[in-house]
TIMI-933469 format. One record per atom (N, C-alpha, C, O): x, y, z; residue in one letter. Coordinates in steps of 0.1 Angstrom, whole numbers, plus 5000, padded with zeros to 4 digits. Example, Ala and Ser with C-alpha at 12.3 -4.5 7.8 and 13.67 -1.06 7.14 Angstrom:
% TIMI-933469
513249435078A 512349555078A 513249675078A 514249675085A 512849785071S 513749895071S 512950005079S 513450115080S 
% end
This chain:
% TIMI-933469
500849885000M 500050005000M 500950125000M 500550224993M 502050125008A 502850245008A 503450274994A 503450394990A 503850174987L 504450194974L 503450244964L 503750334956L 502250184964Q 501150224954Q 500750374956Q 500750444946Q 500450414968Q 499950544971Q 501050654968Q 500750754961Q 502250634973T 503250734971T 503750734957T 504050844952T 503750624950S 504050624936S 503050714928S 503450784919S 501750704932T 500750794926T 501050934927T 500951014918T 501450984940V 501751124942V 503051164935V 503051264928V 504051084935L 505351114929L 505251114913L 505851194907L 504351034908S 504251024894S 503151104888S 502951114876S 502351174896T 501351274891T 501951404889T 502351474898T 502051444876P 502751574874P 501851694879P 500651694876P 502451784886A 501651904890A 501652004879A 502652024873A 500452054876P 500352164866P 501352274869P 501452314880P 502052324859P 503052424861P 502352554867P 501252594862P 503052614876V 502652744881V 503752844879V 504952824883V 503452954872F 504453044868F 504653154878F 503753184886F 505753224877K 506053334886K 504953434888K 504553464899K 504453484877A 503453584878A 502153534885A 501453604892A 501853414882R 500653354888R 500853334903R 499853364911R 501953294907A 502253274922A 502153414929A 501553414940A 502653514923E 502553644929E 501153694930E 500753764939E 500353664920A 498953704920A 498153634931A 497253684937A 498453504933I 497853424943I 498053484957I 497153494965I 499253524959I 499653584972I 498953724974I 498453754985I 498953794963R 498353924964R 496853914966R 496253994974R 496153824959D 494753814960D 494253754974D 493253794979D 494953654979H 494553584991H 495153625004H 494653605014H 496353685003Y 497053725015Y 497353875016Y 497753925026Y 496953955005G 497154095006G 498654135006G 498954245011G 499554055001L 500954085001L 501454104987L 501154024978L 502354204986D 503054224973D 504454164974D 505254204982D 504654054966V 505853984968V 506453954954V 505853974944V 507753914954E 508353864942E 508653714945E 509153674955E 508153634936A 508253484938A 509453424930A 509653454919A 510053324937F 511153254931F 510953104932F 510753054943F 510853034921P 510552884922P 511652804929P 512852844928P 511252704936L 512152614943L 511852474939L 510752434935L 512852384939I 512752244935I 511952174946I 512252194958I 510952094943G 510252014953G 509951874948G 509951854936G 509851784957E 509651644953E 508251624948E 508051544939E 507251684954R 505851664950R 505051784947R 504151774938R 505351894953D 504552014952D 505252124943D 506352114939D 504452234940S 505052354934S 505352454945S 504452494953S 506652484947N 507052564958N 507752694953N 508452694943N 507452804961F 508052934957F 508553004970F 507952994980F 509753064969R 510253154979R 509753294976R 509853334965R 509153364986L 508553484984L 509353594991L 509553585003L 509653704984H 510253824990H 509253944990H 508753984980H 508953995002A 508154105003A 508954235004A 510154235006A 508254345001G 508954475000G 509554515013G 510554595013G 509054475025D 509554515038D 510754425042D 511154435054D 511154325034G 512254235037G 511854105043G 512654015044G 510554085046S 510053955051S 510053855040S 509853895028S 510153735044E 510153625034E 509153515038E 508853495050E 508653445028F 507653345030F 507853225020F 508653235011F 507153115023L 507252995014L 505852965010L 504952945018L 505652964997L 504352924991L 504452784986L 505352744979L 503452704991K 503352564987K 502052534980K 500952554987K 502052494968I 500852464961I 500852304959I 501652254952I 500052244966V 500152094969V 499752014957V 498952054949V 500451904955N 500251814944N 498751774944N 498251734955N 498051774933P 496651734932P 496351594937P 495251564941P 497351504937A 497151364941A 497251354956A 496951244961A 497751454963E 497951444978E 496651444985E 495751514982E 496451354995D 495251345003D 495151465011D 496151515018D 494051535011V 493851655018V 494051645033V 494551735040V 493751525038S 493951495053S 495451505056S 495851535068S 496351465047V 497751475049V 498251625051V 499051655059V 497751705042T 498051845042T 497551905055T 498251985062T 496351865059D 495751925072D 496651875084D 496851945093D 497051745083F 497951695094F 499251775095F 499551815107F 499851805084Q 501051885085Q 500852025090Q 501552085098Q 499752085085T 499352225090T 499052225104T 499452315112T 498252135109E 497852135123E 499052105132E 499052155144E 499952035128A 501152005136A 501952135138A 502352165149A 502052215128L 502752345129L 501952445138L 502552515146L 500652435137L 499752525146L 499952475160L 499852555169L 500052345162H 500152285175H 501552335181H 501552375193H 502552335174L 503852385179L 503752535182L 504352575192L 503052605174A 502952755177A 502152775189A 502552865197A 501152705191R 500252715204R 501052675216R 500852735227R 501952575214G 502752525226G 503752625231G 504152625243G 504052725223G 504952835227G 506452785229G 507252865234G 506752665224A 508152615226A 509052705217A 508652745206A 510252725222D 511252805215D 511952715205D 513052675206D 511152695194L 511652605183L 511752685170L 510752755167L 512752675162P 512952745150P 512252665138P 512852605130P 510852675138V 510152605128V 509252705121V 508952815126V 508852675109P 507952775101P 506652795109P 506152705116P 506052915107R 504752945112R 503752955100R 504152995089R 502552905103V 501552915093V 501053055091V 500753125101V 500953105079V 500453235076V 499053225071V 498753155061V 498153285077R 496653275074R 496353375062R 496953475061R 495353335055T 494853415044T 494053535050T 493953545062T 493753625041Q 492953745046Q 491653705052Q 491053775060Q 491153585048A 489853535054A 490153455066A 489153395072A 491353445071G 491653375083G 491853225082G 491853155092G 492053175069E 492253035067E 493652995067E 494553065063E 493952875072A 495352815073A 495752775059A 496952765056A 494752735050Y 495052705036Y 493752715029Y 492652735035Y 493852715016F 492652725008F 492752644995F 493852604991F 491652634988W 491552554975W 491852654964W 491152754962W 492752624955L 493052694943L 492352624931L 492652504929L 491452684925R 490652624914R 490952704901R 490652814900R 491652634892E 492052694880E 491252624868E 490952504870E 491052684857P 490352624846P 491052504841P 492252504839P 490252394839D 490852274833D 491852204841D 492752134836D 491952234855Q 492852164864Q 492152114876Q 491052164880Q 492752014882Q 492151964895Q 492452074906Q 493452134905Q 491452084915P 491752174926P 492952134934P 493252024936P 493752244938R 494952214946R 494952304959R 494452414959R 495352244970L 495452314982L 496652414982L 497752374976L 496552524988V 497552624988V 497752665003V 496852695010V 499052675007R 499352725020R 500652805020R 501452795011R 500752895029V 501952985030V 502552975044V 501852975054V 503852965045L 504552955057L 505653065058L 506053115047L 506053095070T 507153185071T 508453115066T 508552995067T 509353195060Y 510653145055Y 511753165065Y 511953285069Y 512353065069L 513353075080L 514753105074L 515153045064L 515453205080P 516853225076P 517853125081P 517553055091P 518953115075G 520053025080G 520752965069G 520352975057G 521852895072T 522652825062T 522352675062T 522352615073T 521952615051P 521652475050P 522852395055P 523952415052P 522552295064L 523552205069L 524352145058L 525552115059L 523652115047A 524352045036A 525552115030A 526352055024A 525652245033K 526752335028K 527852345038K 528852415035K 527752285050L 528752305061L 529452185065L 528952065063L 530652205070E 531352095077E 530752085091E 530352185097E 530751965097R 530151955110R 531151915120R 531951815118R 531151975132G 531951945143G 531151885154G 529851885153G 531751835165P 531051775176P 529951875182P 528851825186P 530352005184T 529352095190T 528152105182T 527052105187T 528252125169L 527152135160L 526252005160L 525052015161L 526951895160R 526151765160R 525351745173R 524251705172R 525951785184R 525251765196R 524051875197R 522951835202R 524351985192N 523252085192N 522052045183N 520952075186N 522451985172L 521351945163L 520551825169L 519351825168L 521251735176G 520551635183G 519651685194G 518451645195G 520051785201A 519251845212A 518051915206A 516951905212A 518251985195G 517152055188G 516151965183G 514951995185G 516451855178L 515451755173L 514751695185L 513551675184L 515451675196A 514751615208A 513751715213A 512651675217A 514051845213R 513051955217R 511851955208R 510751965213R 512051935195L 510951925186L 510051805189L 508851815190L 510651685191D 509951565194D 509151585208D 508051535209D 509751645217R 509151665230R 507951755228R 506851735235R 508051855219A 506851945217A 505751875209A 504651915210A 506151785201L 505151705193L 504451595201L 503451545197L 505051555212D 504451455220D 503051495224D 502851605230D 502151405222G 500751435226G 499851495214G 498651495215G 500551535203F 499751575191F 499251455184F 499951355181F 497951465182E 497251355175E 496451415163E 495951525164E 496351335152H 495651375140H 495351255132H 496151175130H 494051255127A 493651135119A 494351125106A 494351025099A 494951245101G 495551245088G 496951195087G 497551195077G 497551145098S 498851085098S 498850975088S 498150875089S 499750985078P 499750885067P 500150745072P 500950725080P 499450645066T 499750505069T 500450445057T 500750325057T 500750525047D 501350465034D 502450545029D 502650555017D 503250605038L 504350695034L 505550615030L 505950525037L 506050635018L 507150555013L 508350575022L 509150475023L 508550685028W 509750715036W 509550675051W 510450705059W 508550605054D 508250555068D 509050425070D 508750325063D 509950425079L 510750295081L 509850185085L 510250065083L 508750205091T 507850105095T 507450015083T 507149895085T 507450075071H 506950005059H 508149965050H 507949935038H 509349975055A 510549955047A 510449825039A 510849825027A 510049705044P 510049585036P 509149595024P 509349515015P 508149685024S 507349695012S 508049745000S 507549754989S 509249795002L 510049844990L 510849744983L 511549774973L 510649614987R 511449514980R 511249514964R 512149494957R 510049534959P 509849544945P 510749644937P 510949634926P 511149744945L 511949854939L 513449824938L 514249894932L 513849714945V 515349684946V 515849654932V 517049664929V 514949614923V 515449584909V 516049704902V 516849684892V 515749824907H 516349944900H 517749974904H 518350064899H 518249894914I 519649904918I 520449814909I 520349694909I 521349874900E 521949794890E 523049704895E 523249594890E 523849744905D 524949674910D 524449554919D 523649574928D 524949434916E 524449314923E 524849314938E 524049274946E 526049354941D 526549364954D 525749454963D 525349434974D 525449574957R 524549674964R 523149614966R 522549644977R 522649544956R 521349484958R 521349394970R 520449394978R 522349314971G 522449214982G 522549284995G 522049235005G 523249404995L 523449475008L 522049525013L 521849515025L 521249585004V 520049645009V 519049535012V 518149545021V 519049425005I 518149315008I 518449255022I 517549225029I 519749245025A 520049195039A 519549295050A 519049245060A 519549425047V 519049515057V 517549505058V 517049495069V 516849485047L 515449475047L 515049345054L 514049335062L 515749235052D 515549105059D 515549125074D 514749075081D 516649185079R 516749205093R 515649295099R 515149265110R 515349405092L 514249485097L 512949405098L 512249415108L 512649335088E 511349265088E 511249155098E 510249135105E 512349075100T 512248965109T 512648995123T 512248925132T 513449105125H 513949125139H 513549265144H 512949275155H 513949365137T 513949505143T 512549565144T 512149615154T 511849555133L 510449615133L 509549555142L 508749625148L 509549425144P 508749365155P 509049415169P 508149425177P 510349455171L 510749505184L 510249655185L 509749695196L 510449735175T 510049875176T 508549895177T 508049995182T 507749795172A 506349805173A 505849815187A 504749865190A 506649765197G 506249775211G 506849885218G 506649895230G 507549975211L 508150095218L 507250215217L 506350215209L 507650325224R 506850445225R 506750505211R 507650505203R 505550555208T 505150595194T 504550735195T 503850765205T 504850825186Q 504250955185Q 504451015171Q 505050945162Q 503951135168V 504251195156V 505651245156V 506151305165V 506351215145I 507751255143I 507951335130I 507151325121I 509051415130H 509351495117H 509751395106H 509251415095H 510551305109N 510851195100N 511751235087N 511951155078N 512351355087D 513151395076D 514151495080D 514351595073D 514851475091F 515751575097F 517151555090F 518051505096F 517151585077N 518351565069N 518951695066N 518351805068N 520251695060P 520951825059P 520351925050P 520652045052P 519451885041S 518751985033S 517552055041S 517052155037S 517151995052N 516052045059N 516452105073N 515552135081N 517752125074I 518252185087I 518952315083I 519852315074I 518652425090L 519352545089L 520252575101L 519752555112L 521352625099V 522352655109V 522652805110V 522752875100V 522852845123G 523252985125G 524352995134G 524852895140G 524953125136P 526053135145P 525753135160P 524653185164P 526653095168G 526553105182G 527153235187G 527353325179G 527253245200S 527753375206S 529153405202S 529553525202S 529953305198D 531353325194D 531453345178D 532553355173D 530253345172G 530253355157G 530453225149G 530253225137G 530753115156A 530852995149A 529452935145A 528452955152A 529352885133L 528152825128L 527852685134L 528252585128L 527352685146D 527152565154D 525852555161D 525652475170D 524852645157Q 523552645164Q 522452605154Q 522552645142Q 521452535159L 520252505150L 519452635148L 519052695158L 519252675136A 518552795133A 517152765127A 516352855126A 516952645121G 515752625115G 515552475112G 516452405108G 514252435113I 513852295109I 512752315099I 511652375103I 512952275087I 511952295077I 511452165071I 511952055074I 510452175062D 509852065054D 509351955063D 509951855066D 508051975067F 507351875075F 506551785067F 505551725072F 506851775054G 506051695045G 506151545046G 505351475041G 507151495054D 507251345056D 506851305070D 507251195075D 506151395077M 505751355091M 504951235091M 504151205082M 505051165102V 504251035103V 504250995118V 505051035126V 503250925122R 503150865135R 503950735135R 503550645127R 504950725143A 505850605142A 506550595156A 506550685164A 507250485158P 508150475169P 509150585170P 509750625160P 509250645182L 510150765184L 511550735180L 512250815174L 512050615182I 513450575179I 513650585164I 514750595159I 512550575156N 512750585141N 513250725138N 514050745129N 512750825145E 513250965143E 514750975145E 515451035137E 515250915155V 516650915158V 517450845147V 518550885143V 516950725143G 517550655133G 517650725120G 518650725113G 516550785116V 516550865104V 517550975104V 518350985095V 517551055114S 518351175115S 519851135117S 520751195111S 520151035125A 521450995127A 522150935115A 523350935114A 521350885106S 521950825094S 522750925085S 523550885078S 522451045087Y 523051155079Y 524351205086Y 525051295081Y 524751135097H 525951175104H 527051065104H 528051075111H 526750955096I 527750855095I 529050905090I 529150975080I 530150875097G 531450915093G 532150825083G 531550735077G 533450835083E 534250745074E 535350665081E 535750705092E 535750555075G 536850485081G 536450405094G 535250385096G 537450375102A 537150285114A 536250355124A 535550295131A 536350485125G 535550565135G 534250615129G 533750725133G 533650545119F 532450595112F 531250625122F 530450695118F 531250555133L 530150565142L 530250685152L 529350725158L 531450745153E 531750845163E 530850975161E 530251025171E 530751025149P 529851135147P 528451115150P 527651195155P 527950985148V 526650945151V 526450955166V 525350995171V 527350905173K 527250905188K 527151045193K 526351065203K 527851135188E 527751275192E 526351335190E 525751395199E 525751305178F 524451355175F 523451285185F 522551355191F 523551155187V 522551085195V 522751125210V 521751135217V 523951155214A 524151205228A 523451335230A 522851355241A 523551425220G 522751555221G 521351535223G 520651595231G 520751445215Y 519351405216Y 519051345230Y 518051385236Y 519851255234N 519651175246N 519651265259N 519051235269N 520451375258R 520551465269R 519151535272R 518851565283R 518451565261V 517151635262V 515951535263V 515051555271V 516051425256L 514951325256L 515651185257L 515951125247L 515851145269P 516551015272P 515950895264P 514650885264P 516750815259L 516350695251L 516350575261L 517250565269L 515350485259A 515350365267A 516350265261A 516750275249A 516850175269D 517850075265D 517349995252D 518149975243D 516049965252E 515449885241E 515549975228E 515749915217E 515350105229E 515450185218E 516850195213E 517050195201E 517850215222I 519250215218I 519650095211I 520450095201I 519149975215T 519449845209T 519049845194T 519749775186T 517949905191C 517449905177C 518050005168C 517850005156C 518750095174L 519150215166L 520050195154L 519750245144L 521050105155F 521950085144F 521150025132F 521450055121F 520249925135D 519449875124D 518649975117D 518449975105D 518050075125L 517250175119L 518050275111L 517550325101L 519250305116I 520150385108I 520450325094I 520350395084I 520750195094Q 520950125082Q 519650125073Q 519750135061Q 518550115080G 517250115073G 517050245066G 516550235054G 517350355072R 517150485065R 518050495053R 517650535043R 519250455055M 520150465043M 519750365032M 519850405020M 519150255036T 518650165026T 517450225018T 517350215006T 516550295026L 515450365019L 515950465009L 515450474998L 516950545014T 517450645005T 518050574992T 517850624981T 518750464994A 519450404982A 518350344973A 518450364961A 517350284978I 516350224969I 515450324963I 515250324951I 514950424971I 513950514965I 514650604955I 514050634945I 515850644957T 516550734947T 516850654934T 516650714924T 517150534935A 517450454923A 516150444915A 516150454903A 515050414922W 513750404915W 513250544909W 512850544898W 513450644917R 512950774912R 513750824900R 513250904892R 515050794899C 515750834888C 515250774875C 515450824864C 514550654876T 513950604864T 512650674860T 512250674849T 512050734870L 510850814868L 511150954863L 510451014854L 512151014869E 512551154866E 514051164863E 514751234870E 514451114851P 515851124848P 516451264847P 517551294849P 515551354844E 515951494842E 516151564856E 516851674856E 515751504867N 515851554880N 516851474888N 516851474900N 517751404881R 518651314887R 519551374898R 519751314909R 520151494895D 521051554905D 520351584918D 520951554929D 519151634918Y 518451664930Y 518051534937Y 518251524950Y 517651434930I 517251304936I 518351244943I 518251184954I 519551244937L 520751174942L 521551244952L 522651204955L 521051364957R 521951444965R 522351374978R 523351414984R 521551284983N 521951214996N 522351064993N 522750995003N 522251024981A 522450874978A 523950834980A 524150724985A 524850924976G 526250884978G 526650854992G 527350764996G 526150945001R 526450935016R 525750805021R 526350735029R 524550775016A 523850655020A 524650525017A 524850435025A 525150525004W 525850405000W 527150385008W 527550275011W 527850505010A 529050495018A 528850445032A 529650375038A 527750495038G 527350455051G 527050305052G 527450245062G 526350255042L 525950115043L 527250035041L 527349925047L 528150075033A 529349995031A 530149995044A 530749895048A 530250115051A 531050125064A 530350035075A 531049975083A 529050035075A 528249965085A 528549815085A 528249745095A 528949765074R 529249615073R 530349575083R 530349455086R 531149665087S 532249625095S 531849605110S 532749575118S 530649635113L 530149635127L 528849555128L 527949575120L 528749465137S 527549385139S 526549475147S 526949565154S 525249445146P 524249525154P 524549515169P 524349615176P 524949395173A 525249385188A 526449465192A 526449535202A 527449475184Q 528649555187Q 528249705187Q 528649775195Q 527449745177A 527049885176A 526149925188A 526350025194A 525249835193A 524449855204A 525349875217A 525049965225A 526349795218D 527249805230D 527949935229D 528150005240D 528449985217E 529150105216E 528150225220E 528550315227E 526950225215F 525950325219F 525750325234F 525750435240F 525450215240H 525150205254H 526350265262H 526150335271H 527550225259L 528750265266L 528950415265L 529150485275L 528850465253Y 529050615250Y 527950695258Y 528350795264Y 526750655257L 525650735263L 525650725278L 525350815285L 526150605283S 526250595298S 527250685303S 527150745314S 528450695296K 529450795300K 529050935299K 529351025307K 528250965288D 527851095286D 526851145296D 526751275298D 526151055303R 525251095314R 525951145326R 525351205335R 527251105328L 527951135340L 528151285341L 528351355330L 528151345353P 528351485354P 529751525350P 530151645351P 
% end
């Protein structure tokens, strides 16, 4: 089910929206005079908006195949965070002149599409920066604060068929054929096998809540600290892959983007997880599953990007932006068994808890 529904959304072409039309939409519904700049998006038509007073916004015109309940789920989560008053650098929902959080755009000879506007957050994308221990720990702590604020949020629109949901990773087996290299295919199949037979049955019994589920370098903005160094979390963007899932999935997803190189490939991951654990402590059972989930996320990245390149060869560079790191991480992970990795995590976090 996850494969079928998400395939429909990704393969449904969104009608083109041009610069002048985007600017007119904002003027008519929000009373703002802006200049619109198109952004690359996986499913939607997105624009960065510059207003005359210097303020910036993000316009999202949702793919017509997207379930309206999913858009409402994402919007209500942001409204929940705003009501909670937590000091979190997340986008805020901008309401229309009629007070709506989003509205239907109805164009001639096109399917109706939902439109919403968010504040645009300043900062430097993590993908453009080198990462040190302080930054990794701060990022982990920031994600934990987000998850703590999302705890208790419930919504019927949480997707049950999201392709990027680790809970459904085994359903991606039919897509493995798009990985051309035989050794790489064997690598991801082995990860899927372990997830299906061992790890996912364990995580099914662990604490569950709504999670961001895509805390990757393209969705993280970094800003300077008091000493001017770029080591502070300045923004968390793109809530489009949110899902209700085991909390430890959140850590596995995000930690997968911090895999290092060589014999110490797990050290950067430990620093990130330690930052998270300081704010939102992980249970022993969650830590035991973590290494498998990290490999699971890298496997999803490897499989989905290979498949999507067959659907959108013209968008290959954007699709593959995280694939190289995923394959390198999966290759490095072969040198460590899940039991050895769990021991390393437990030892590191136990020492980190000491005053």
